[in-house]
Phi, psi and omega in degrees: 000142180271139179265358179280146176253131179276151177277131177282329181258116187251350181218161178298328178296318177295324179296315180297317179298317181292324178295314178295318179295322179294335179268313188279328181297310176297324179297316179295320178297317179297316179296319178295322176294322178296318179295318180296317182288328181285330179056028177073019181263074179257339183280130176052059184293334180291322178293317180292326177294320178295322178293324180288320184280335188309312181299331181273322188269354183284128179243138176245111180266138176231152178286124183287342182278346179286145178292148182287147178290141180293145181288152180293130179086001180277145180255000000 
């Protein structure tokens, strides 16, 4: 077995291509993930955010001094 390691980049042109690919490929992947997660919902984002949060953020206050409603089937 040889203990030498071969160089993958053998010319300056390959080096330039690898530098650009190392920068632009992750950038393109990130942008595509952003588009995928956004699903094209850019219009009126505040309204859609309120619709998403509403089930979690909605509070129902009741007066604690009122008697509790009887449970169904209770005698």
